[in-house]
VOBA-1610 file (N, C-alpha, C; in pm, whole numbers, padded with zeros to 5 digits, always signed):
BEGIN
Unk+00472-01449-06573Unk+00348-01393-06527Unk+00406-01307-06673Unk+00316-01212-06677Unk+00275-01116-06776Unk+00310-00979-06720Unk+00388-00893-06775Unk+00395-00744-06743Unk+00313-00646-06836Unk+00243-00574-06797Unk+00158-00502-06914Unk+00190-00356-06857Unk+00234-00288-06952Unk+00258-00167-06927Unk+00155-00028-07014Unk+00089+00022-06960Unk-00009+00135-07015Unk+00086+00247-07006Unk+00108+00296-07123Unk+00197+00456-07056Unk+00128+00555-07123Unk+00093+00639-07041Unk-00001+00753-07091Unk+00082+00920-07073Unk+00062+01002-07123Unk+00101+01129-07124Unk+00199+01170-07000Unk+00095+01120-06879Unk+00112+01176-06753Unk+00185+01096-06615Unk+00122+00949-06630Unk+00143+00824-06588Unk+00178+00695-06658Unk+00211+00599-06596Unk+00223+00459-06661Unk+00172+00377-06514Unk+00047+00274-06591Unk-00010+00213-06537Unk+00032+00055-06562Unk+00088-00001-06431Unk+00181-00137-06497Unk+00079-00243-06386Unk+00085-00345-06465Unk-00019-00438-06443Unk+00040-00597-06451Unk+00013-00690-06340Unk+00098-00798-06332Unk+00001-00909-06313Unk-00007-01003-06443Unk-00056-01084-06455Unk-00033-01204-06394Unk-00126-01322-06330Unk-00064-01441-06344Unk-00220-01491-06395Unk-00156-01574-06503Unk-00308-01604-06592Unk-00368-01522-06643Unk-00536-01516-06599Unk-00636-01426-06636Unk-00624-01348-06518Unk-00558-01344-06398Unk-00562-01271-06274Unk-00474-01190-06249Unk-00531-01049-06235Unk-00444-00926-06203Unk-00390-00944-06039Unk-00259-00952-06043Unk-00197-00999-05925Unk-00136-00876-05817Unk-00132-00778-05944Unk-00071-00640-05872Unk-00040-00523-05977Unk-00073-00414-05895Unk-00058-00315-06032Unk+00006-00180-05931Unk+00042-00106-06017Unk+00121+00033-05995Unk+00120+00130-06055Unk+00123+00276-06019Unk+00098+00385-06116Unk+00208+00474-06102Unk+00330+00496-06186Unk+00414+00611-06167Unk+00406+00693-06270Unk+00470+00778-06242Unk+00480+00901-06336Unk+00571+00933-06461Unk+00530+00988-06578Unk+00620+00971-06695Unk+00709+01067-06661Unk+00845+01026-06727Unk+00937+01129-06681Unk+01030+01084-06801Unk+00993+01190-06916Unk+01033+01154-07060Unk+01185+01152-07074Unk+01268+01191-06991Unk+01430+01217-06991Unk+01485+01075-06913Unk+01375+00965-06855Unk+01447+00891-06779Unk+01509+00782-06863Unk+01657+00751-06822Unk+01686+00608-06900Unk+01602+00478-06892Unk+01644+00421-06997Unk+01609+00275-06962Unk+01623+00169-06837Unk+01776+00241-06805Unk+01803+00180-06681Unk+01734+00241-06549Unk+01682+00385-06526Unk+01616+00405-06459Unk+01472+00369-06455Unk+01415+00342-06538Unk+01310+00264-06522Unk+01306+00139-06487Unk+01432+00078-06527Unk+01413-00064-06519Unk+01455-00099-06379Unk+01532-00033-06307Unk+01547-00025-06166Unk+01402+00004-06083Unk+01345+00090-06122Unk+01224+00130-06053Unk+01131+00029-06068Unk+01127-00100-06213Unk+01022-00182-06190Unk+01063-00324-06110Unk+01178-00302-06107Unk+01259-00431-06019Unk+01213-00399-05877Unk+01225-00274-05815Unk+01194-00234-05685Unk+01078-00266-05696Unk+00978-00256-05790Unk+00798-00279-05731Unk+00809-00388-05739Unk+00835-00476-05854Unk+00844-00624-05843Unk+00891-00655-05689Unk+01013-00622-05641Unk+01107-00663-05525Unk+00967-00669-05390Unk+00861-00558-05395Unk+00792-00515-05296Unk+00679-00630-05291Unk+00658-00728-05405Unk+00562-00842-05379Unk+00669-00979-05398Unk+00778-00973-05371Unk+00892-01061-05330Unk+00868-01156-05488Unk+00891-01073-05566Unk+00910-01137-05727Unk+01044-01076-05771Unk+01092-01108-05860Unk+01237-01087-05950Unk+01204-01091-06100Unk+01302-01052-06162Unk+01279-01072-06291Unk+01256-01177-06385Unk+01345-01287-06280Unk+01267-01418-06365Unk+01130-01462-06366Unk+01064-01389-06273Unk+00966-01417-06254Unk+00833-01381-06387Unk+00880-01289-06470Unk+00811-01223-06605Unk+00861-01322-06723Unk+00758-01358-06732Unk+00777-01447-06906Unk+00737-01383-07031Unk+00649-01243-07006Unk+00624-01186-07119Unk+00581-01027-07105Unk+00617-00937-07170Unk+00546-00809-07180Unk+00513-00753-07255Unk+00391-00665-07246Unk+00320-00613-07359Unk+00309-00441-07301Unk+00323-00381-07412Unk+00317-00238-07408Unk+00221-00183-07471Unk+00123-00077-07440Unk+00066-00010-07507Unk+00092+00154-07484Unk+00158+00232-07569Unk+00206+00366-07549Unk+00145+00481-07624Unk+00116+00600-07565Unk+00071+00714-07641Unk+00172+00819-07644Unk+00283+00756-07615Unk+00406+00864-07619Unk+00492+00795-07684Unk+00483+00792-07850Unk+00600+00725-07901Unk+00760+00730-07911Unk+00811+00843-07856Unk+00932+00817-07814Unk+00981+00733-07688Unk+00892+00700-07630Unk+00909+00613-07480Unk+00890+00473-07558Unk+00844+00404-07620Unk+00848+00262-07707Unk+00973+00210-07702Unk+01068+00307-07762Unk+01218+00218-07770Unk+01275+00239-07653Unk+01253+00308-07568Unk+01301+00285-07395Unk+01255+00165-07345Unk+01115+00161-07324Unk+01064+00021-07237Unk+01081-00103-07304Unk+01126-00075-07481Unk+01119-00199-07540Unk+01278-00262-07503Unk+01370-00161-07440Unk+01495-00194-07389Unk+01451-00210-07267Unk+01368-00184-07150Unk+01375-00213-07024Unk+01329-00375-07053Unk+01207-00400-07161Unk+01172-00563-07108Unk+01280-00616-07168Unk+01371-00624-07261Unk+01524-00679-07340Unk+01620-00696-07226Unk+01627-00596-07155Unk+01753-00610-07065Unk+01741-00657-06944Unk+01642-00594-06872Unk+01593-00633-06746Unk+01524-00755-06711Unk+01444-00809-06820Unk+01377-00911-06834Unk+01349-01027-06931Unk+01443-00967-07019Unk+01516-01088-07117Unk+01410-01150-07226Unk+01285-01025-07240Unk+01179-01103-07314Unk+01175-00933-07420Unk+01126-00997-07531Unk+01091-00895-07644Unk+00927-00872-07622Unk+00932-00742-07616Unk+00768-00650-07560Unk+00699-00677-07701Unk+00581-00727-07661Unk+00471-00705-07784Unk+00420-00548-07772Unk+00451-00465-07848Unk+00387-00361-07864Unk+00251-00306-07915Unk+00138-00274-07864Unk+00018-00242-07948Unk+00063-00175-08050Unk-00008-00204-08172Unk-00013-00118-08299Unk-00087-00193-08419Unk-00040-00140-08526Unk-00091-00202-08652Unk-00043-00343-08678Unk-00120-00416-08720Unk-00053-00564-08742Unk-00116-00654-08674Unk-00127-00604-08521Unk-00169-00697-08406Unk-00318-00760-08424Unk-00351-00875-08410Unk-00477-00896-08374Unk-00575-00833-08272Unk-00698-00765-08257Unk-00743-00701-08181Unk-00894-00780-08153Unk-00955-00835-08275Unk-01106-00859-08292Unk-01223-00771-08306Unk-01149-00645-08313Unk-01193-00520-08343Unk-01192-00484-08493Unk-01308-00466-08522Unk-01288-00389-08689Unk-01264-00227-08653Unk-01167-00153-08689Unk-01187-00008-08704Unk-01199+00059-08797Unk-01338+00158-08791Unk-01397+00200-08891Unk-01368+00361-08854Unk-01265+00414-08792Unk-01205+00557-08826Unk-01137+00600-08954Unk-01141+00711-08951Unk-01082+00749-09120Unk-00969+00718-09134Unk-00859+00735-09031Unk-00699+00696-09032Unk-00658+00611-08892Unk-00697+00474-08904Unk-00667+00422-08786Unk-00530+00469-08745Unk-00429+00482-08807Unk-00315+00558-08771Unk-00291+00637-08636Unk-00423+00699-08659Unk-00424+00828-08561Unk-00472+00766-08436Unk-00498+00659-08406Unk-00572+00628-08289Unk-00494+00579-08205Unk-00478+00651-08051Unk-00408+00626-07975Unk-00395+00486-07934Unk-00305+00400-07864Unk-00313+00275-07817Unk-00392+00231-07750Unk-00428+00326-07633Unk-00510+00312-07507Unk-00646+00285-07569Unk-00682+00376-07687Unk-00821+00380-07734Unk-00864+00266-07795Unk-00777+00173-07860Unk-00806+00027-07902Unk-00824-00069-07785Unk-00713-00053-07709Unk-00737-00123-07593Unk-00821-00139-07506Unk-00876-00003-07483Unk-01021-00012-07394Unk-01131-00048-07493Unk-01144-00037-07616Unk-01249-00081-07681Unk-01245-00231-07681Unk-01171-00298-07700Unk-01125-00451-07676Unk-01170-00481-07548Unk-01108-00423-07466Unk-01179-00472-07306Unk-01292-00489-07280Unk-01372-00358-07320Unk-01474-00328-07283Unk-01596-00437-07372Unk-01551-00471-07489Unk-01629-00547-07550Unk-01641-00670-07505Unk-01517-00742-07452Unk-01494-00885-07419Unk-01582-00887-07257Unk-01561-00755-07217Unk-01621-00780-07072Unk-01756-00747-07052Unk-01796-00613-07136Unk-01953-00591-07137Unk-02024-00605-07215Unk-01955-00649-07332Unk-02045-00651-07445Unk-02074-00561-07591Unk-02119-00523-07675Unk-02168-00435-07761Unk-02337-00401-07782Unk-02346-00292-07789Unk-02226-00172-07803Unk-02226-00119-07682Unk-02112-00014-07677Unk-02063+00005-07541Unk-01993+00126-07590Unk-01983+00247-07448Unk-01908+00340-07490Unk-01836+00365-07358Unk-01674+00404-07399Unk-01565+00413-07297Unk-01534+00538-07295Unk-01524+00586-07147Unk-01507+00722-07104Unk-01381+00706-07046Unk-01254+00757-07088Unk-01103+00727-07013Unk-01094+00864-06954Unk-01047+00867-06844Unk-01052+01013-06771Unk-00908+01036-06760Unk-00811+01052-06845Unk-00716+01085-06813Unk-00616+01236-06843Unk-00499+01240-06894Unk-00470+01369-06924Unk-00552+01443-06995Unk-00621+01384-07123Unk-00771+01404-07213Unk-00858+01324-07157Unk-00994+01397-07161Unk-01104+01295-07131Unk-01143+01222-07262Unk-01123+01120-07303Unk-01133+01029-07451Unk-01276+00951-07426Unk-01371+00970-07498Unk-01485+00912-07514Unk-01467+00822-07633Unk-01519+00680-07626Unk-01501+00599-07773Unk-01654+00513-07762Unk-01685+00506-07902Unk-01775+00402-07925Unk-01756+00308-08007Unk-01847+00189-07954Unk-01845+00077-08017Unk-01974+00059-08058Unk-01995-00014-08172Unk-02150-00022-08232Unk-02167-00165-08201Unk-02327-00166-08185Unk-02352-00349-08196Unk-02314-00432-08239Unk-02222-00415-08321Unk-02168-00570-08447Unk-02008-00559-08354Unk-01980-00501-08273Unk-01838-00461-08224Unk-01763-00386-08284Unk-01796-00290-08416Unk-01712-00221-08449Unk-01673-00099-08411Unk-01543-00060-08391Unk-01502+00041-08311Unk-01544+00186-08456Unk-01618+00280-08392Unk-01644+00366-08458Unk-01558+00508-08454Unk-01545+00553-08362Unk-01476+00659-08306Unk-01499+00727-08168Unk-01472+00853-08180Unk-01511+00895-08035Unk-01495+01066-08050Unk-01440+01118-07910Unk-01457+01245-07895Unk-01308+01271-07767Unk-01266+01393-07813Unk-01152+01384-07716Unk-01160+01538-07683Unk-01187+01553-07507Unk-01177+01695-07474Unk-01045+01724-07333Unk-01030+01847-07328Unk-00924+01838-07230Unk-00950+01759-07089Unk-00850+01721-07055Unk-00879+01665-06914Unk-00922+01749-06811Unk-00978+01720-06698Unk-00987+01805-06579Unk-00897+01886-06532Unk-00819+01776-06529Unk-00655+01822-06495Unk-00610+01957-06530Unk-00610+01944-06677Unk-00549+02057-06768Unk-00630+02178-06742Unk-00770+02147-06764Unk-00838+02265-06739Unk-00850+02304-06646Unk-00819+02252-06492Unk-00790+02291-06361Unk-00678+02416-06399Unk-00555+02340-06463Unk-00468+02392-06433Unk-00469+02564-06508Unk-00531+02551-06639Unk-00531+02625-06725Unk-00578+02757-06672Unk-00713+02725-06563Unk-00768+02803-06469Unk-00721+02842-06372Unk-00616+02821-06306Unk-00557+02837-06217Unk-00442+02936-06258Unk-00384+02890-06337Unk-00285+02983-06396Unk-00283+03090-06469Unk-00402+03115-06530Unk-00422+03234-06642Unk-00524+03322-06565Unk-00592+03282-06467Unk-00671+03387-06371Unk-00638+03465-06266Unk-00564+03584-06261Unk-00499+03629-06166Unk-00562+03651-06023Unk-00691+03636-06018Unk-00778+03628-05895Unk-00813+03500-05850Unk-00766+03401-05916Unk-00801+03246-05889Unk-00699+03173-05847Unk-00697+03059-05755Unk-00633+02975-05676Unk-00612+02810-05707Unk-00540+02758-05671Unk-00565+02630-05665Unk-00647+02610-05585Unk-00733+02510-05589Unk-00822+02432-05499Unk-00835+02300-05513Unk-00903+02245-05405Unk-00926+02122-05403Unk-01049+02066-05441Unk-01013+01959-05547Unk-01143+01947-05635Unk-01243+01879-05545Unk-01296+01907-05431Unk-01406+01828-05387Unk-01549+01851-05412Unk-01604+01771-05336Unk-01792+01810-05387Unk-01818+01930-05306Unk-01886+02021-05390Unk-01889+02166-05360Unk-02025+02121-05258Unk-02060+02229-05157Unk-02223+02195-05103Unk-02350+02234-05187Unk-02318+02322-05304Unk-02415+02335-05379Unk-02346+02387-05517Unk-02424+02383-05622Unk-02381+02417-05719Unk-02369+02594-05737Unk-02462+02664-05671Unk-02415+02789-05654Unk-02340+02788-05563Unk-02203+02836-05614Unk-02099+02885-05479Unk-02112+02987-05387Unk-02106+02997-05312Unk-02136+03126-05211Unk-01982+03209-05182Unk-01900+03078-05212Unk-01725+03154-05207Unk-01654+03150-05342Unk-01539+03166-05344Unk-01454+03143-05463Unk-01396+03003-05463Unk-01374+02951-05361Unk-01347+02790-05348Unk-01475+02704-05386Unk-01603+02746-05335Unk-01712+02667-05362Unk-01730+02720-05520Unk-01734+02808-05580Unk-01768+02826-05717Unk-01678+02747-05820Unk-01536+02769-05753Unk-01440+02712-05850Unk-01480+02560-05848Unk-01484+02513-05751Unk-01550+02347-05734Unk-01671+02321-05803Unk-01758+02375-05792Unk-01892+02404-05881Unk-01856+02380-06040Unk-01761+02479-06074Unk-01747+02515-06197Unk-01686+02400-06287Unk-01551+02370-06187Unk-01514+02234-06223Unk-01550+02100-06264Unk-01600+02057-06136Unk-01674+01948-06112Unk-01822+01905-06176Unk-01880+01992-06138Unk-01987+02000-06227Unk-02004+02028-06338Unk-01922+02122-06412Unk-01892+02137-06559Unk-01853+02011-06604Unk-01753+01949-06569Unk-01712+01828-06611Unk-01821+01720-06612Unk-01911+01679-06502Unk-02034+01611-06546Unk-02132+01676-06635Unk-02122+01783-06646Unk-02252+01824-06750Unk-02170+01817-06894Unk-02017+01816-06918Unk-01972+01761-07039Unk-02024+01626-07044Unk-01968+01535-06948Unk-01995+01404-06969Unk-02097+01327-07010Unk-02205+01359-06926Unk-02351+01385-06955Unk-02389+01419-07089Unk-02325+01529-07140Unk-02390+01559-07315Unk-02349+01497-07393Unk-02212+01490-07407Unk-02174+01379-07475Unk-02164+01233-07482Unk-02201+01185-07355Unk-02279+01043-07364Unk-02411+01021-07426Unk-02493+01128-07391Unk-02625+01154-07453Unk-02615+01161-07598Unk-02523+01248-07673Unk-02523+01233-07801Unk-02496+01127-07838Unk-02347+01041-07792Unk-02323+00893-07838Unk-02395+00806-07854Unk-02533+00812-07737Unk-02623+00724-07752Unk-02733+00744-07865Unk-02775+00861-07862Unk-02832+00907-07967Unk-02793+00845-08125Unk-02683+00854-08131Unk-02611+00828-08256Unk-02610+00640-08259Unk-02574+00608-08173Unk-02561+00481-08180Unk-02655+00370-08192Unk-02797+00444-08087Unk-02893+00362-08083Unk-02877+00221-07976Unk-02984+00193-07950Unk-02963+00065-07852Unk-02977+00117-07735Unk-02902+00011-07627Unk-02892+00093-07500Unk-02757+00050-07457Unk-02637+00149-07515Unk-02496+00054-07484Unk-02491+00123-07353Unk-02402+00006-07281Unk-02355+00053-07137Unk-02249+00147-07162Unk-02221+00232-07031Unk-02109+00355-07050Unk-02006+00283-06929Unk-01893+00261-06985Unk-01733+00240-06893Unk-01668+00356-06854Unk-01650+00400-06740Unk-01558+00471-06706Unk-01422+00434-06666Unk-01354+00476-06673Unk-01184+00422-06665Unk-01082+00587-06635Unk-00971+00536-06570Unk-00893+00640-06531Unk-00883+00729-06381Unk-00776+00775-06414Unk-00790+00853-06274Unk-00910+00943-06214Unk-01013+01018-06273Unk-01108+01108-06231Unk-01258+01028-06229Unk-01249+00876-06271Unk-01373+00832-06287Unk-01444+00802-06209Unk-01386+00751-06094Unk-01488+00717-05961Unk-01538+00886-05940Unk-01479+00968-05891Unk-01524+01076-05883Unk-01632+01149-05957Unk-01620+01151-06104Unk-01724+01197-06187Unk-01868+01085-06155Unk-01824+01008-06194Unk-01956+00887-06164Unk-02029+00901-06027Unk-01987+00938-05940Unk-02058+00945-05818Unk-02124+01089-05852Unk-02113+01167-05946Unk-02195+01259-05923Unk-02313+01247-06063Unk-02330+01149-06110Unk-02393+01119-06236Unk-02429+00992-06260Unk-02565+00951-06305Unk-02602+00842-06354Unk-02568+00764-06508Unk-02506+00861-06542Unk-02477+00840-06687Unk-02345+00723-06726Unk-02290+00728-06651Unk-02157+00602-06627Unk-02214+00468-06556Unk-02237+00332-06624Unk-02281+00268-06583Unk-02162+00181-06473Unk-02085+00182-06495Unk-01954+00098-06459Unk-01833+00164-06462Unk-01754+00175-06317Unk-01611+00221-06334Unk-01510+00097-06338Unk-01448+00072-06421Unk-01358-00018-06407Unk-01176+00031-06436Unk-01113+00063-06329Unk-00992+00152-06298Unk-00907+00045-06395Unk-00937-00100-06401Unk-00815-00202-06481Unk-00849-00218-06588Unk-00945-00153-06680Unk-00985-00150-06840Unk-00894-00188-06900Unk-00820-00106-06938Unk-00678-00079-06987Unk-00556-00208-06992Unk-00532-00227-06867Unk-00461-00321-06835Unk-00540-00450-06887Unk-00611-00500-06820Unk-00706-00563-06886Unk-00740-00622-07020Unk-00732-00487-07122Unk-00716-00508-07279Unk-00606-00553-07314Unk-00523-00501-07246Unk-00366-00565-07279Unk-00321-00664-07279Unk-00372-00769-07157Unk-00370-00899-07151Unk-00444-00956-07261Unk-00586-00905-07284Unk-00668-00978-07376Unk-00580-00976-07527Unk-00550-00869-07525Unk-00485-00888-07683Unk-00325-00970-07673Unk-00240-00958-07569Unk-00144-01032-07591Unk-00197-01187-07601Unk-00317-01218-07509Unk-00327-01362-07531Unk-00358-01397-07701Unk-00488-01285-07744Unk-00504-01331-07896Unk-00389-01321-07955Unk-00273-01275-07961Unk-00170-01219-08043Unk-00032-01389-08001Unk-00045-01382-07875Unk+00061-01501-07831Unk-00010-01625-07750Unk-00099-01659-07769Unk-00173-01782-07705Unk-00072-01861-07725Unk+00014-01901-07822Unk+00118-02065-07788Unk+00211-02041-07748Unk+00238-01871-07702Unk+00368-01889-07618Unk+00356-01876-07479
//
């Protein structure tokens, strides 16, 4: 089985593939001070919940946007699963031409999402990843990665509002009864939720104008489903977009293993 690790700034999405089938996935928080042994024991515990052990893991692939954590998880894969992990980065085959000014500045998740979206949904395509940041990526009709946009994530923006405004406090980010809030809770919910919907709609439309054609828009990440329920600009919500991309990149580079 293939263990795929999508390591972000605040969470790690873990996927277990049996061939092309995603048979299990988990999300855990990122703690940069954790040792390889702590992460290793946690991964073994998660596998145990599916009646699996370290011998069931044949390969590992890592996509990581937190460079200091790459050696930690390489050690985890070597020590606990006796495999050398494939790390997404330059030199790996992706099947995608990168037209970014400096490809080395691209986060692994942006490349992986593009690979996954192209293979599953065709090109042109726009990916919107709702993580710590809200990241928009554009692929043209030839399957070339063009670039994108990065905005503060809805969680970061909300936390800034709660912590910097003395008269405001944390609220549940539920759907408010109307855009015009009649109390502070509803006003904050409207501003945060509908404000982000407007941000997404505006950027997606600008991307479409520049790309031309009729690109599909794929949403992924923690807030994708909630934002997509408030707008028609997101065509598909794919919670496993990045994990599938990791599997595809592994297969492109290690098909003979």
